[in-house]
C-alpha atoms as a printed R data frame, in Angstrom:
    type eleno elety resid chain resno      x       y       z
1   ATOM     1    CA   MET     A     1 21.352 -12.115   5.688
2   ATOM     2    CA   LYS     A     2 18.102 -13.791   6.356
3   ATOM     3    CA   LEU     A     3 15.142 -14.431   3.884
4   ATOM     4    CA   PRO     A     4 12.386 -13.225   3.359
5   ATOM     5    CA   LEU     A     5 13.441  -9.716   3.634
6   ATOM     6    CA   LYS     A     6 11.099  -8.617   6.226
7   ATOM     7    CA   GLY     A     7 10.156  -5.181   8.451
8   ATOM     8    CA   ILE     A     8 11.086  -1.649   8.283
9   ATOM     9    CA   ILE     A     9 13.155  -0.565   5.740
10  ATOM    10    CA   PRO     A    10 13.259   3.782   5.622
11  ATOM    11    CA   PRO     A    11 13.739   4.663   1.976
12  ATOM    12    CA   MET     A    12 16.672   6.624   3.951
13  ATOM    13    CA   VAL     A    13 17.263  10.580   2.668
14  ATOM    14    CA   THR     A    14 20.353  12.045   1.624
15  ATOM    15    CA   PRO     A    15 21.744  14.420   3.889
16  ATOM    16    CA   LEU     A    16 23.269  17.323   2.471
17  ATOM    17    CA   LEU     A    17 25.531  20.488   2.748
18  ATOM    18    CA   GLU     A    18 24.547  23.872   1.313
19  ATOM    19    CA   ASN     A    19 27.294  23.368  -1.365
20  ATOM    20    CA   LYS     A    20 25.880  19.574  -2.216
21  ATOM    21    CA   GLU     A    21 28.573  17.534  -0.694
22  ATOM    22    CA   LEU     A    22 27.466  14.460   1.229
23  ATOM    23    CA   ASP     A    23 26.985  15.641   5.197
24  ATOM    24    CA   SER     A    24 28.682  12.972   6.565
25  ATOM    25    CA   ILE     A    25 27.420  13.958   9.936
26  ATOM    26    CA   GLY     A    26 24.176  13.861   9.214
27  ATOM    27    CA   LEU     A    27 24.843  11.056   7.826
28  ATOM    28    CA   SER     A    28 25.619   9.288  10.833
29  ATOM    29    CA   ASN     A    29 23.410  10.999  13.071
30  ATOM    30    CA   LEU     A    30 20.173   9.702  10.700
31  ATOM    31    CA   ILE     A    31 21.199   6.102  10.597
32  ATOM    32    CA   GLU     A    32 21.945   5.900  14.197
33  ATOM    33    CA   HIS     A    33 18.227   7.337  14.921
34  ATOM    34    CA   LEU     A    34 16.630   4.632  12.742
35  ATOM    35    CA   ILE     A    35 18.806   1.955  13.652
36  ATOM    36    CA   ALA     A    36 17.638   3.308  17.537
37  ATOM    37    CA   GLY     A    37 14.287   3.495  16.261
38  ATOM    38    CA   GLY     A    38 14.082  -0.169  15.385
39  ATOM    39    CA   VAL     A    39 13.887  -0.448  11.660
40  ATOM    40    CA   HIS     A    40 14.871  -3.557   9.931
41  ATOM    41    CA   GLY     A    41 16.524  -2.106   6.593
42  ATOM    42    CA   ILE     A    42 17.815   1.178   5.860
43  ATOM    43    CA   PHE     A    43 17.340   1.241   1.533
44  ATOM    44    CA   LEU     A    44 20.334   3.967   0.270
45  ATOM    45    CA   LEU     A    45 19.348   5.670  -3.083
46  ATOM    46    CA   GLY     A    46 15.812   5.117  -3.600
47  ATOM    47    CA   THR     A    47 13.467   8.340  -4.200
48  ATOM    48    CA   ASN     A    48 13.281   9.798  -0.995
49  ATOM    49    CA   GLY     A    49 17.208   9.620  -1.165
50  ATOM    50    CA   GLU     A    50 17.251  11.512  -4.510
51  ATOM    51    CA   GLY     A    51 19.177   8.970  -5.613
52  ATOM    52    CA   PRO     A    52 19.002   9.694  -9.870
53  ATOM    53    CA   SER     A    53 19.783  13.568  -9.215
54  ATOM    54    CA   LEU     A    54 23.191  12.763  -7.227
55  ATOM    55    CA   SER     A    55 26.700  12.876  -8.626
56  ATOM    56    CA   TYR     A    56 28.100   9.414  -9.052
57  ATOM    57    CA   ARG     A    57 30.880  10.324  -6.458
58  ATOM    58    CA   ILE     A    58 28.226  11.482  -4.351
59  ATOM    59    CA   ARG     A    59 26.226   8.102  -4.465
60  ATOM    60    CA   LYS     A    60 29.639   5.900  -4.085
61  ATOM    61    CA   GLN     A    61 30.582   7.857  -1.123
62  ATOM    62    CA   LEU     A    62 26.996   7.698   0.446
63  ATOM    63    CA   VAL     A    63 26.856   4.156   0.238
64  ATOM    64    CA   LEU     A    64 30.921   3.714   0.750
65  ATOM    65    CA   GLU     A    65 29.852   5.377   4.608
66  ATOM    66    CA   ALA     A    66 26.649   4.489   5.098
67  ATOM    67    CA   CYS     A    67 27.864   0.689   5.377
68  ATOM    68    CA   GLU     A    68 30.767   1.963   6.992
69  ATOM    69    CA   ILE     A    69 28.149   3.152  10.023
70  ATOM    70    CA   ILE     A    70 25.839   0.347   9.525
71  ATOM    71    CA   ASP     A    71 28.410  -1.918  10.577
72  ATOM    72    CA   GLY     A    72 25.905  -5.304   9.526
73  ATOM    73    CA   ARG     A    73 23.862  -4.418  12.181
74  ATOM    74    CA   VAL     A    74 20.559  -4.179   9.244
75  ATOM    75    CA   PRO     A    75 20.823  -4.812   5.996
76  ATOM    76    CA   VAL     A    76 22.056  -2.448   3.566
77  ATOM    77    CA   LEU     A    77 19.543  -2.153   0.023
78  ATOM    78    CA   VAL     A    78 20.875   0.131  -2.526
79  ATOM    79    CA   GLY     A    79 18.810   1.746  -5.823
80  ATOM    80    CA   VAL     A    80 20.938   0.942  -8.924
81  ATOM    81    CA   THR     A    81 18.639   1.637 -11.578
82  ATOM    82    CA   ASP     A    82 20.067   4.339 -14.205
83  ATOM    83    CA   THR     A    83 19.370   5.106 -17.322
84  ATOM    84    CA   SER     A    84 23.100   3.254 -18.315
85  ATOM    85    CA   PHE     A    85 23.206  -0.675 -18.597
86  ATOM    86    CA   GLU     A    86 26.584   0.014 -17.677
87  ATOM    87    CA   ALA     A    87 26.190   2.826 -14.984
88  ATOM    88    CA   THR     A    88 23.767   0.057 -13.213
89  ATOM    89    CA   ILE     A    89 26.416  -2.455 -13.248
90  ATOM    90    CA   GLU     A    90 28.898  -0.124 -12.199
91  ATOM    91    CA   MET     A    91 26.954   1.264  -8.961
92  ATOM    92    CA   SER     A    92 25.944  -2.488  -8.264
93  ATOM    93    CA   ASN     A    93 29.720  -3.710  -8.008
94  ATOM    94    CA   TYR     A    94 30.749  -0.703  -6.481
95  ATOM    95    CA   ALA     A    95 27.398  -1.206  -3.800
96  ATOM    96    CA   LYS     A    96 28.791  -5.034  -3.184
97  ATOM    97    CA   GLU     A    97 32.712  -4.029  -2.563
98  ATOM    98    CA   VAL     A    98 31.988  -1.766   0.200
99  ATOM    99    CA   GLY     A    99 29.802  -4.003   1.922
100 ATOM   100    CA   ALA     A   100 25.986  -3.500   0.856
101 ATOM   101    CA   ASP     A   101 23.559  -6.590   0.813
102 ATOM   102    CA   VAL     A   102 20.964  -6.043  -1.584
103 ATOM   103    CA   LEU     A   103 20.766  -4.437  -4.650
104 ATOM   104    CA   VAL     A   104 16.985  -2.570  -5.878
105 ATOM   105    CA   VAL     A   105 16.471  -2.737  -9.719
106 ATOM   106    CA   ALA     A   106 13.600  -0.447 -11.305
107 ATOM   107    CA   PRO     A   107 12.856  -0.280 -15.115
108 ATOM   108    CA   PRO     A   108 15.655   2.611 -16.436
109 ATOM   109    CA   PHE     A   109 13.609   5.696 -16.638
110 ATOM   110    CA   TYR     A   110 13.194   8.518 -19.079
111 ATOM   111    CA   PHE     A   111 12.499   5.601 -22.575
112 ATOM   112    CA   PRO     A   112  9.219   5.082 -22.044
113 ATOM   113    CA   ILE     A   113  9.898   1.178 -22.248
114 ATOM   114    CA   SER     A   114  6.976  -2.040 -22.758
115 ATOM   115    CA   GLU     A   115  6.915  -4.777 -20.634
116 ATOM   116    CA   GLU     A   116  8.673  -7.403 -23.186
117 ATOM   117    CA   GLU     A   117 11.227  -5.051 -23.183
118 ATOM   118    CA   MET     A   118 11.694  -4.541 -19.213
119 ATOM   119    CA   ASN     A   119 12.033  -8.471 -19.540
120 ATOM   120    CA   ASN     A   120 14.518  -8.555 -21.551
121 ATOM   121    CA   TYR     A   121 16.515  -5.493 -19.543
122 ATOM   122    CA   LEU     A   122 16.239  -7.902 -16.410
123 ATOM   123    CA   THR     A   123 17.498 -11.104 -18.434
124 ATOM   124    CA   ALA     A   124 20.317  -9.760 -19.624
125 ATOM   125    CA   LEU     A   125 21.358  -7.800 -16.301
126 ATOM   126    CA   ALA     A   126 20.617 -10.227 -13.647
127 ATOM   127    CA   PRO     A   127 23.061 -12.457 -14.729
128 ATOM   128    CA   LEU     A   128 25.197  -9.649 -14.311
129 ATOM   129    CA   LEU     A   129 24.821  -8.911 -10.697
130 ATOM   130    CA   PRO     A   130 27.020  -9.390  -8.214
131 ATOM   131    CA   LEU     A   131 24.091  -9.723  -5.351
132 ATOM   132    CA   PRO     A   132 20.553 -10.503  -4.712
133 ATOM   133    CA   PHE     A   133 18.045  -7.943  -5.994
134 ATOM   134    CA   LEU     A   134 14.574  -6.764  -5.383
135 ATOM   135    CA   LEU     A   135 12.473  -5.449  -8.433
136 ATOM   136    CA   TYR     A   136 11.085  -2.068  -7.898
137 ATOM   137    CA   ASN     A   137  7.755  -1.132  -9.016
138 ATOM   138    CA   ILE     A   138  7.989   3.135  -9.260
139 ATOM   139    CA   PRO     A   139  5.559   3.748 -12.658
140 ATOM   140    CA   SER     A   140  5.300   7.608 -10.669
141 ATOM   141    CA   CYS     A   141  8.863   7.774 -11.963
142 ATOM   142    CA   THR     A   142  9.374   5.320 -14.875
143 ATOM   143    CA   LYS     A   143  6.277   5.076 -16.707
144 ATOM   144    CA   LEU     A   144  6.210   1.281 -16.780
145 ATOM   145    CA   HIS     A   145  3.912  -0.059 -13.886
146 ATOM   146    CA   LEU     A   146  4.977  -3.819 -13.805
147 ATOM   147    CA   GLY     A   147  2.255  -6.345 -12.980
148 ATOM   148    CA   VAL     A   148  2.224 -10.189 -11.813
149 ATOM   149    CA   ASP     A   149  3.451 -11.348 -14.838
150 ATOM   150    CA   SER     A   150  6.834  -9.001 -14.731
151 ATOM   151    CA   VAL     A   151  7.398 -10.074 -10.805
152 ATOM   152    CA   LYS     A   152  7.080 -13.388 -11.636
153 ATOM   153    CA   LYS     A   153  9.823 -13.277 -14.325
154 ATOM   154    CA   ALA     A   154 12.244 -11.261 -12.465
155 ATOM   155    CA   PHE     A   155 11.694 -14.327  -9.544
156 ATOM   156    CA   GLU     A   156 12.401 -16.988 -12.465
157 ATOM   157    CA   LEU     A   157 15.723 -14.173 -13.114
158 ATOM   158    CA   GLY     A   158 16.991 -14.854  -9.112
159 ATOM   159    CA   ALA     A   159 15.165 -12.013  -7.170
160 ATOM   160    CA   ILE     A   160 14.439 -11.886  -3.827
161 ATOM   161    CA   GLY     A   161 11.454  -9.633  -3.590
162 ATOM   162    CA   PHE     A   162  9.251  -6.905  -4.844
163 ATOM   163    CA   LYS     A   163  8.701  -3.018  -3.434
164 ATOM   164    CA   ASP     A   164  5.420  -1.693  -5.063
165 ATOM   165    CA   SER     A   165  5.117   2.283  -4.754
166 ATOM   166    CA   SER     A   166  2.552   2.394  -7.904
167 ATOM   167    CA   GLY     A   167 -0.251   2.986  -5.617
168 ATOM   168    CA   ASP     A   168 -2.243   0.478  -7.080
169 ATOM   169    CA   ILE     A   169 -3.550  -1.939  -4.085
170 ATOM   170    CA   GLU     A   170 -5.461  -4.934  -6.289
171 ATOM   171    CA   SER     A   171 -2.394  -5.523  -7.891
172 ATOM   172    CA   LEU     A   172 -0.692  -5.496  -4.788
173 ATOM   173    CA   TYR     A   173 -2.774  -7.885  -3.742
174 ATOM   174    CA   GLU     A   174 -2.553  -9.766  -6.717
175 ATOM   175    CA   ILE     A   175  1.028 -10.048  -6.009
176 ATOM   176    CA   ILE     A   176  1.098 -11.089  -2.750
177 ATOM   177    CA   GLU     A   177 -1.790 -13.776  -3.711
178 ATOM   178    CA   ALA     A   178  0.683 -15.185  -6.531
179 ATOM   179    CA   PHE     A   179  3.389 -15.489  -4.407
180 ATOM   180    CA   LYS     A   180  2.052 -16.911  -0.998
181 ATOM   181    CA   ASP     A   181  3.779 -20.426  -1.573
182 ATOM   182    CA   LYS     A   182  7.278 -18.700  -1.856
183 ATOM   183    CA   PRO     A   183  8.514 -18.426   1.746
184 ATOM   184    CA   ASP     A   184 12.170 -16.676   0.178
185 ATOM   185    CA   PHE     A   185 10.287 -13.975  -1.703
186 ATOM   186    CA   SER     A   186  9.335 -10.907   0.265
187 ATOM   187    CA   VAL     A   187  6.677  -8.444  -0.953
188 ATOM   188    CA   ILE     A   188  7.066  -4.628   0.258
189 ATOM   189    CA   VAL     A   189  4.956  -2.115   0.264
190 ATOM   190    CA   GLY     A   190  5.971   1.391  -0.675
191 ATOM   191    CA   ASN     A   191  2.772   3.567  -0.114
192 ATOM   192    CA   GLU     A   192  2.744   3.958   3.655
193 ATOM   193    CA   LEU     A   193 -1.379   4.236   3.601
194 ATOM   194    CA   PHE     A   194 -1.374   0.633   2.325
195 ATOM   195    CA   LEU     A   195  0.590  -0.939   5.148
196 ATOM   196    CA   SER     A   196 -0.941  -2.120   7.828
197 ATOM   197    CA   ASP     A   197 -4.152  -3.609   4.947
198 ATOM   198    CA   THR     A   198 -0.733  -5.243   2.758
199 ATOM   199    CA   ILE     A   199  1.090  -6.957   6.255
200 ATOM   200    CA   VAL     A   200 -2.173  -8.093   7.614
201 ATOM   201    CA   ARG     A   201 -2.733  -9.635   3.878
202 ATOM   202    CA   GLY     A   202  0.208 -11.483   3.677
203 ATOM   203    CA   ALA     A   203  2.947  -8.827   2.666
204 ATOM   204    CA   HIS     A   204  6.389  -8.653   4.154
205 ATOM   205    CA   GLY     A   205  7.639  -5.427   5.173
206 ATOM   206    CA   ALA     A   206  7.259  -1.401   3.845
207 ATOM   207    CA   VAL     A   207  9.921   0.837   2.498
208 ATOM   208    CA   SER     A   208  8.429   4.056   4.610
209 ATOM   209    CA   GLY     A   209  9.402   7.371   3.742
210 ATOM   210    CA   GLY     A   210  8.126   8.613   7.434
211 ATOM   211    CA   ALA     A   211 10.265   6.270   9.429
212 ATOM   212    CA   ASN     A   212 13.105   8.603   8.699
213 ATOM   213    CA   PHE     A   213 11.546  11.188  11.203
214 ATOM   214    CA   SER     A   214  9.753   8.684  13.162
215 ATOM   215    CA   PRO     A   215 11.435   4.758  13.001
216 ATOM   216    CA   ARG     A   216  9.539   3.837  16.026
217 ATOM   217    CA   LEU     A   217  5.879   4.843  15.057
218 ATOM   218    CA   PHE     A   218  5.813   2.676  11.665
219 ATOM   219    CA   VAL     A   219  7.905  -0.310  13.371
220 ATOM   220    CA   GLU     A   220  5.411  -0.284  16.409
221 ATOM   221    CA   LEU     A   221  2.375  -0.622  13.024
222 ATOM   222    CA   TYR     A   222  4.342  -3.177  12.072
223 ATOM   223    CA   ASN     A   223  4.755  -5.489  14.934
224 ATOM   224    CA   ALA     A   224  0.695  -4.474  15.745
225 ATOM   225    CA   CYS     A   225  0.001  -6.494  12.267
226 ATOM   226    CA   LEU     A   226  2.092  -9.244  12.924
227 ATOM   227    CA   ASN     A   227  0.373  -9.638  16.494
228 ATOM   228    CA   GLU     A   228 -2.518  -8.467  14.948
229 ATOM   229    CA   ASP     A   229 -3.652  -6.140  17.506
230 ATOM   230    CA   HIS     A   230 -6.180  -4.458  15.851
231 ATOM   231    CA   ASN     A   231 -7.318  -1.786  17.703
232 ATOM   232    CA   ARG     A   232 -3.272  -0.974  17.959
233 ATOM   233    CA   ILE     A   233 -3.573  -0.905  14.212
234 ATOM   234    CA   GLN     A   234 -6.303   1.325  14.074
235 ATOM   235    CA   GLU     A   235 -4.428   3.605  16.752
236 ATOM   236    CA   LEU     A   236 -1.498   3.409  15.041
237 ATOM   237    CA   SER     A   237 -2.733   3.704  10.992
238 ATOM   238    CA   ALA     A   238 -4.184   7.193  12.103
239 ATOM   239    CA   LYS     A   239 -1.368   8.499  13.145
240 ATOM   240    CA   VAL     A   240  0.207   7.092   9.655
241 ATOM   241    CA   SER     A   241 -2.904   9.062   8.507
242 ATOM   242    CA   GLU     A   242 -2.231  11.950   9.858
243 ATOM   243    CA   ILE     A   243  1.351  12.549   8.890
244 ATOM   244    CA   ASP     A   244  0.540  12.382   4.787
245 ATOM   245    CA   LYS     A   245 -2.055  14.976   5.486
246 ATOM   246    CA   THR     A   246  0.045  17.370   7.113
247 ATOM   247    CA   ILE     A   247  3.690  16.883   6.867
248 ATOM   248    CA   TYR     A   248  3.374  15.043   3.345
249 ATOM   249    CA   ASN     A   249  1.229  18.055   2.088
250 ATOM   250    CA   VAL     A   250  2.465  21.423   3.368
251 ATOM   251    CA   ASP     A   251  3.970  21.981  -0.204
252 ATOM   252    CA   ASP     A   252  1.715  21.698  -3.139
253 ATOM   253    CA   SER     A   253  4.623  20.199  -5.380
254 ATOM   254    CA   PRO     A   254  4.669  16.913  -6.801
255 ATOM   255    CA   THR     A   255  7.649  15.723  -4.511
256 ATOM   256    CA   ARG     A   256  6.201  17.602  -1.246
257 ATOM   257    CA   SER     A   257  6.086  14.465   0.608
258 ATOM   258    CA   ILE     A   258 10.321  14.293   0.137
259 ATOM   259    CA   LYS     A   259 10.744  18.178   0.998
260 ATOM   260    CA   GLY     A   260  8.203  17.232   4.340
261 ATOM   261    CA   ILE     A   261 10.813  14.511   5.182
262 ATOM   262    CA   LYS     A   262 13.546  16.610   4.979
263 ATOM   263    CA   SER     A   263 12.115  19.558   6.893
264 ATOM   264    CA   ALA     A   264 10.926  17.091   9.673
265 ATOM   265    CA   LEU     A   265 14.656  15.756   9.934
266 ATOM   266    CA   ALA     A   266 16.045  19.470  10.295
267 ATOM   267    CA   VAL     A   267 13.290  21.044  12.792
268 ATOM   268    CA   MET     A   268 14.287  17.631  14.599
269 ATOM   269    CA   GLY     A   269 18.494  18.449  14.521
270 ATOM   270    CA   ILE     A   270 19.297  15.201  12.891
271 ATOM   271    CA   CYS     A   271 20.344  16.325   9.471
272 ATOM   272    CA   ASP     A   272 20.042  19.603   7.357
273 ATOM   273    CA   ASP     A   273 17.279  19.404   4.541
274 ATOM   274    CA   TYR     A   274 19.385  20.606   1.680
275 ATOM   275    CA   MET     A   275 18.425  19.276  -1.423
276 ATOM   276    CA   ALA     A   276 19.872  18.822  -4.853
277 ATOM   277    CA   GLN     A   277 19.148  20.171  -7.594
278 ATOM   278    CA   PRO     A   278 16.550  20.570  -9.351
279 ATOM   279    CA   LEU     A   279 14.718  19.931  -6.047
280 ATOM   280    CA   GLN     A   280 14.536  22.621  -3.534
281 ATOM   281    CA   LYS     A   281 13.903  22.702   0.118
282 ATOM   282    CA   LEU     A   282 10.369  23.780   2.023
283 ATOM   283    CA   ASP     A   283 10.398  28.094   2.904
284 ATOM   284    CA   SER     A   284 10.564  29.301   6.635
285 ATOM   285    CA   GLU     A   285  6.662  29.502   6.705
286 ATOM   286    CA   LYS     A   286  6.911  26.026   5.922
287 ATOM   287    CA   ARG     A   287  9.322  24.767   7.421
288 ATOM   288    CA   THR     A   288  7.387  26.273  10.605
289 ATOM   289    CA   SER     A   289  4.636  24.089  10.299
290 ATOM   290    CA   VAL     A   290  6.372  20.698   9.803
291 ATOM   291    CA   LYS     A   291  7.341  21.870  13.290
292 ATOM   292    CA   SER     A   292  4.186  22.781  14.874
293 ATOM   293    CA   HIS     A   293  2.963  19.386  13.079
294 ATOM   294    CA   LEU     A   294  5.374  17.380  14.892
295 ATOM   295    CA   MET     A   295  5.285  19.025  17.850
296 ATOM   296    CA   LYS     A   296  1.657  17.408  17.989
297 ATOM   297    CA   PHE     A   297  2.784  14.105  16.972
298 ATOM   298    CA   LYS     A   298  5.181  14.362  19.871
299 ATOM   299    CA   VAL     A   299  2.197  14.746  22.214
300 ATOM   300    CA   ASN     A   300  0.673  11.755  20.952
301 ATOM   301    CA   SER     A   301  3.941  10.027  21.899
302 ATOM   302    CA   ILE     A   302  5.092   9.568  17.824
303 ATOM   303    CA   SER     A   303  8.826   9.416  18.334
């Protein structure tokens, strides 16, 4: 795996059956859809993958089968954060054993912790990790916003990058600037609406949920940013914005974007949209709305 990690790395949803078992056929369909769309990596067990809601058995089955299907064609990133330090280590070791390339580490959730506690946590964790790791900032789920000092600490401990889903673009700009002279350290954006601005500014890639159903759109936007093709950037960014306004807002729940993404994949026949408890899939009326939006996007050559 070459550093820095670059490009479009979808936070892959976890295809499930009605009985909440892993949908192995849907998993294969989805991975082939992503790779055919030109993605540069695949992130398993993130927020869109409903990682914390899955049993350890399903998490391990997913990572094993995904690594077998991907078979080295793109890097595999695995979210390993857990409330338990030991469980994080166990999942990290398993991910390496079955062929993953990178671990993704966020602050342990449930208990609010300080930045100092997070730095101490990383100091204890990093030497035990069997693979390179990416630090993940998602304060909406972890109660802690990781600033530039925490990222610098992670870098000192061996982190190969930072993925930001805070929605704080000024903080992200600060981190891009702080690491611009570190050629092997990746800054990855999680907010799709920030993609073009941050890539042009010096970020290395994006973990874009919409790339689950429309990988080519996000890959083309990334390439347009690299080529500084401003007309193309404007055109494709408008499509990303439209996805945000429509498919991600068919529902009004806090997890509406995840539900919209899974519903889109179901409409496309790639995998079903069953979700792990406590989340519930969209009802038939909202799924019909997602279908109508997808049809419009198809006319606009989003594929």
